[in-house]
C-alpha positions, 0 to 999 in steps of 0.5 A: 065447929069448922076448923080455921086453916092458918095461912102460910107465912110468906117471906118478904125477903127474896132468897139470895141468888148465886148469880152476882150482879156485874160490876161497873167495870164488867158492864163497861167491858161488855159494852166495849166488846159489843161495840167493837164487834167481838163475838162469842164471849160468855159472862160468868163462865164456869171453867172447872169440872169440880170447882165453882170458879167462874171467869168474868168473861170467857171465849170457851172455844179458844180457851181465853178468859178475862178476870177484872180485879177489884180495886179498893184498899181492903178488897178480897184480892189484896188480902192473903187468903183472897190472893192465894185463892186467885193464884189457885184459880189461875193455876188450875185454869192454866193447867186446863189449857186456858189463857187468862188476862187479869186486868183492873178497872183503869185498864178497862176504862182506858181501852187497854184491856180491850186491846189485849183481848183483841190481840189475844183472840187473834193469837189464840185463833192462830195457834189453834189453826196450826 
């Protein structure tokens, strides 16, 4: 009698990806950067040699980064452990020579974040030339 082979069950649930979806504010800033002609930025840039930390936006050649802080009343960044982790990430970034701009969604929406980015790029490029 021939043996029946069981079919392997396939999962309908896709495995979680480590890459996260951009927030609305990150998508907005991406459009603002593109429209303004700012180039050479990288999304989700991993800056630390051993930790999995990533910057929302980075210009690795001049070591400039932007972090968009989430809003809400109970967000990760407002709780002690989340804030402590943000402090550790920022301190490590600075220790590795990075300048990091922390902004919130309203500053992206108003264009204020884009203005700071443009000024910071000019300053970082000026300093690196000297």
